[in-house]
C-alpha positions as CSV (number, residue, x, y, z in Angstrom):
1,X,0.1,-0.2,0.1
2,X,2.8,2.4,0.4
3,X,6.3,0.9,-0.6
4,X,9.1,0.5,1.7
5,X,8.6,-2.2,4.1
6,X,12.3,-2.9,4.5
7,X,12.2,0.8,6.4
8,X,9.8,-0.8,9.3
9,X,11.5,-5.0,8.7
10,X,15.1,-4.5,8.9
11,X,14.7,-2.0,12.4
12,X,12.1,-5.0,14.3
13,X,14.8,-7.6,13.1
14,X,17.4,-5.5,15.0
15,X,15.0,-4.8,18.1
16,X,13.9,-8.0,18.0
17,X,17.7,-9.0,19.3
18,X,19.1,-10.0,15.7
19,X,22.9,-8.4,15.4
20,X,22.3,-6.3,12.9
21,X,24.4,-8.3,10.2
22,X,21.6,-11.2,10.8
23,X,19.0,-8.8,11.1
24,X,20.1,-7.7,6.9
25,X,20.8,-10.6,6.0
26,X,17.6,-12.8,7.5
27,X,15.5,-9.4,5.7
28,X,17.0,-10.5,2.6
29,X,14.8,-13.9,2.7
30,X,11.7,-12.1,2.3
31,X,12.8,-9.5,-0.2
32,X,13.8,-12.9,-2.2
33,X,10.3,-14.2,-1.9
34,X,9.0,-10.9,-2.5
35,X,11.0,-10.0,-6.3
36,X,10.5,-13.2,-7.0
37,X,6.7,-13.0,-7.1
38,X,6.4,-10.1,-8.3
39,X,8.9,-11.2,-11.4
40,X,6.5,-14.3,-11.8
41,X,3.3,-11.8,-11.9
42,X,4.8,-10.0,-14.5
43,X,5.8,-12.8,-16.8
44,X,2.5,-14.1,-16.7
45,X,1.6,-10.7,-17.8
46,X,4.1,-10.8,-20.8
47,X,5.4,-7.8,-18.9
48,X,9.3,-8.1,-19.5
49,X,12.6,-6.0,-20.7
50,X,14.9,-9.0,-21.1
51,X,17.6,-9.2,-22.3
52,X,17.9,-5.5,-20.3
53,X,16.5,-6.6,-17.1
54,X,19.6,-9.4,-16.9
55,X,22.0,-7.0,-17.7
56,X,21.6,-4.3,-15.2
57,X,21.1,-7.5,-12.8
58,X,23.9,-8.8,-13.5
59,X,26.1,-5.7,-13.1
60,X,23.8,-5.2,-9.6
61,X,24.6,-8.9,-8.6
62,X,28.4,-7.9,-8.7
63,X,28.2,-5.3,-6.7
64,X,25.6,-6.6,-4.5
65,X,28.2,-9.2,-3.3
66,X,30.4,-6.3,-2.8
67,X,27.7,-4.3,-0.8
68,X,27.2,-7.4,1.7
69,X,30.3,-8.1,2.6
70,X,30.7,-5.0,3.6
71,X,27.7,-4.6,5.8
72,X,28.7,-8.2,7.3
73,X,32.1,-7.0,8.2
74,X,31.4,-3.4,10.0
75,X,30.6,-2.6,13.3
76,X,27.1,-2.9,14.2
77,X,26.7,0.6,15.9
78,X,28.0,2.3,12.9
79,X,25.8,0.2,10.9
80,X,22.4,1.4,13.0
81,X,23.5,4.8,12.6
82,X,23.7,4.5,8.8
83,X,20.5,2.7,8.5
84,X,18.6,5.5,10.8
85,X,19.8,7.8,7.9
86,X,18.9,6.6,5.2
87,X,15.3,5.8,7.0
88,X,15.1,9.7,7.7
89,X,16.4,10.1,3.6
90,X,14.0,7.7,2.4
91,X,11.1,9.6,4.2
92,X,12.0,12.7,2.4
93,X,11.5,10.9,-0.9
94,X,8.4,9.3,0.2
95,X,7.2,12.6,1.8
96,X,8.1,14.9,-1.4
97,X,7.7,11.6,-3.6
98,X,9.2,13.3,-7.3
99,X,6.8,12.6,-10.5
100,X,7.0,10.3,-13.2
101,X,7.0,10.3,-16.4
102,X,3.6,7.9,-16.8
103,X,4.1,7.2,-20.5
104,X,7.3,6.5,-22.8
105,X,7.1,5.5,-26.5
106,X,10.7,5.6,-26.6
107,X,12.7,4.2,-24.2
108,X,16.6,3.5,-24.2
109,X,18.0,0.7,-23.4
110,X,21.0,-0.1,-26.2
111,X,24.2,1.2,-27.0
112,X,25.5,4.8,-24.7
113,X,22.7,4.6,-22.5
114,X,22.8,0.7,-21.4
115,X,26.5,0.9,-20.7
116,X,26.5,4.2,-18.4
117,X,23.4,2.2,-17.1
118,X,25.6,-0.9,-15.9
119,X,27.9,1.1,-15.1
120,X,25.1,3.1,-12.4
121,X,23.6,0.2,-11.2
122,X,26.3,-1.7,-10.5
123,X,26.6,1.2,-7.6
124,X,23.3,0.9,-7.4
125,X,23.8,-3.3,-6.1
126,X,26.5,-2.0,-4.0
127,X,24.0,-0.4,-2.5
128,X,21.4,-3.2,-2.7
129,X,23.8,-5.8,-0.9
130,X,24.6,-2.8,1.5
131,X,21.2,-2.1,3.0
132,X,18.7,-2.2,0.1
133,X,15.9,0.1,2.0
134,X,14.3,2.5,-0.5
135,X,16.4,1.3,-3.3
136,X,13.3,0.8,-5.3
137,X,12.8,4.5,-5.7
138,X,16.2,5.0,-6.9
139,X,15.9,2.5,-9.5
140,X,12.5,3.8,-10.9
141,X,13.7,7.2,-11.2
142,X,17.1,5.9,-12.6
143,X,15.2,4.1,-15.5
144,X,11.9,6.6,-15.6
145,X,14.4,9.5,-16.5
146,X,17.6,8.4,-18.2
147,X,15.8,5.3,-19.3
148,X,12.9,6.7,-20.7
149,X,10.7,3.4,-19.9
150,X,7.4,3.7,-19.2
151,X,6.3,2.8,-15.3
152,X,5.3,-0.7,-16.1
153,X,8.3,-1.9,-17.4
154,X,10.2,0.2,-15.1
155,X,8.3,-1.6,-12.4
156,X,8.8,-5.0,-14.2
157,X,12.6,-4.4,-14.6
158,X,12.7,-3.1,-11.1
159,X,11.8,-6.1,-9.5
160,X,13.7,-8.4,-11.6
161,X,17.0,-6.7,-11.4
162,X,16.2,-6.7,-7.2
163,X,15.5,-10.7,-7.3
164,X,18.9,-11.3,-9.0
165,X,21.3,-9.1,-7.2
166,X,18.9,-10.3,-4.3
167,X,20.2,-13.8,-4.7
168,X,24.1,-13.1,-4.3
169,X,23.2,-11.0,-1.4
170,X,21.1,-13.7,0.6
171,X,23.9,-15.8,-0.4
172,X,27.1,-14.2,1.1
173,X,25.2,-13.5,4.0
174,X,24.4,-17.6,4.5
175,X,28.1,-18.4,4.0
176,X,29.0,-16.3,6.6
177,X,26.0,-17.7,8.7
178,X,24.2,-14.0,9.7
179,X,20.6,-15.4,8.7
180,X,17.9,-16.9,11.3
181,X,15.9,-19.2,8.6
182,X,13.5,-19.0,11.3
183,X,12.5,-15.2,11.6
184,X,12.9,-15.2,7.5
185,X,10.5,-17.5,6.9
186,X,8.0,-16.4,9.0
187,X,8.8,-12.4,8.1
188,X,8.3,-14.2,4.3
189,X,4.9,-15.8,5.2
190,X,4.0,-12.1,6.9
191,X,5.0,-10.2,3.8
192,X,3.2,-12.1,1.5
193,X,-0.4,-12.5,3.1
194,X,-0.1,-8.9,3.6
195,X,1.0,-8.2,0.3
196,X,-2.0,-10.0,-1.0
197,X,-4.8,-8.5,0.8
198,X,-3.0,-5.0,0.4
199,X,-3.0,-5.0,-3.2
200,X,-6.8,-6.4,-3.3
201,X,-8.2,-4.0,-0.9
202,X,-6.1,-1.2,-0.9
203,X,-8.0,2.5,-1.7
204,X,-6.5,5.6,-2.5
205,X,-7.5,7.1,1.6
206,X,-6.2,4.0,3.1
207,X,-2.7,4.2,1.1
208,X,-2.6,7.5,2.7
209,X,-3.2,6.4,6.5
210,X,-0.8,4.0,6.2
211,X,1.5,5.9,4.5
212,X,2.0,8.4,7.2
213,X,1.5,5.3,10.1
214,X,4.6,4.1,8.5
215,X,6.5,7.7,8.1
216,X,6.1,8.4,12.1
217,X,7.0,4.4,13.1
218,X,10.3,5.3,10.5
219,X,10.7,8.2,12.4
220,X,10.4,6.7,16.0
221,X,12.9,3.7,14.7
222,X,15.4,5.8,13.5
223,X,15.5,7.9,16.9
224,X,15.6,4.8,18.3
225,X,19.0,3.3,16.5
226,X,20.7,6.1,16.8
227,X,20.2,7.1,20.2
228,X,19.3,3.4,21.7
């Protein structure tokens, strides 16, 4: 209904007592389930941007391996403060949400644009592997304004790329022993159930209420992460 679910789930896992790296890795279980489901949903409707999504996903995967490693090696208190700052930045983006170009008839997905897109998505992948929170806003803005893709293809490409790089991030956290599978599976089931009902019963008024509550919660959580 509002997007940015990791802004709630990641600090929640930390508050439940998981070390920061383990909370970060555990959160990827739910992200992988969500992105795989969304990717299959778009493909069932014959909406995809192959092979463009594969190119971006491949370089983002390389970046995610680096980002996940950085997150694992980082001191937990430092990570929590960085997360607090990112949460507040994403909240600002949610409040002052930029306008997207809904329709584009001339998508740019080849030549120099493809090259620079791959460079950009390598760094986006590093961020995705490191923390992931709010990355959907970044990918959507980039593909909408730089690649001139319409919002339907932007969303389809976004979830496909996120699925690809999340596999690498999840594997990195798993091999380092930083996933609590019990919490991860519970979170994935809860996310799936919530998305199922929200996608069917959300209305504009409901979205506004949820977003307002979410903003208050994210601000409160970021304060707790920084000071406590």
